[in-house]
C-alpha positions in Angstrom: 0.0 0.0 0.0 3.0 2.3 0.5 3.2 2.8 -3.3 -0.4 4.2 -3.4 0.1 6.7 -0.5 0.1 10.3 -1.6 0.0 13.7 0.1 -3.7 13.4 0.6 -3.7 9.8 1.8 -4.5 6.5 0.0 -6.8 6.9 -3.0 -7.0 3.3 -4.1 -9.0 0.3 -3.0 -9.1 -3.5 -3.6 -5.3 -3.8 -3.4 -3.8 -7.1 -4.5 -0.3 -7.8 -3.2 2.3 -10.2 -4.5 5.6 -10.7 -2.6 8.7 -12.4 -3.9 11.4 -13.2 -1.4 15.0 -14.1 -2.0 15.8 -15.2 1.6 14.2 -15.6 5.0 13.7 -12.4 7.1 16.3 -11.9 9.8 14.8 -10.5 13.1 11.4 -8.9 13.6 12.0 -5.5 12.1 10.9 -5.1 8.5 11.2 -2.0 6.3 9.3 -1.1 3.1 10.6 1.3 0.5 8.2 2.4 -2.2 10.0 2.3 -5.6 7.4 3.1 -8.2 3.7 4.0 -8.7 2.0 4.1 -12.1 -1.7 4.7 -12.7 -4.0 5.3 -15.7 -7.7 5.1 -16.2 -8.4 4.1 -12.5 -5.9 1.2 -12.3 -2.7 1.5 -10.4 0.4 -0.7 -10.1 3.4 -0.1 -7.8 6.5 -1.9 -6.5 8.3 -1.7 -3.2 11.6 -3.2 -1.9 11.4 -5.1 1.4 14.4 -5.0 3.8 15.6 -5.9 7.2 18.8 -5.0 9.2 20.8 -7.3 6.9 19.6 -5.6 3.7 17.0 -6.2 0.9 15.3 -9.6 0.9 12.4 -9.2 -1.5 10.0 -7.2 -3.7 6.3 -6.5 -3.4 4.0 -5.6 -6.3 0.6 -4.1 -5.7 -2.3 -3.5 -8.1 -5.3 -1.4 -7.1 -8.4 0.5 -8.3 -8.8 4.3 -8.0 -11.1 5.6 -5.3 -10.3 9.3 -5.4 -13.6 10.5 -4.1 -13.1 8.6 -0.8 -9.4 9.2 0.0 -8.3 7.6 3.3 -6.0 10.1 5.1 -4.4 8.3 8.1 -3.3 11.6 9.5 -7.0 12.4 10.1 -8.1 12.5 13.8 -10.4 9.5 13.3 -7.5 7.3 12.6 -5.4 8.7 15.4 -8.0 7.3 17.9 -7.9 3.9 16.2 -4.1 3.7 16.4 -4.2 4.5 20.1 -6.9 1.9 20.8 -9.6 4.5 21.8 -12.2 3.2 19.3 
């Protein structure tokens, strides 16, 4: 989903994720670096590199449908309450 995140939040729904791993993850900390995002006519595709403290271990590809009229902005106060367990 990182590849679909913009300055106004996430404007895509029905994301399909595919992960390809080159090795087992080392430890419990995992990082995600969004590499690309392409969209046209309501369909988006993006890719991200997955890494841990030892380096890159895989790639994730995501496809999704546009949902611009119902952007999800995780900085919104409604989501802050969810993150803190108040909802």
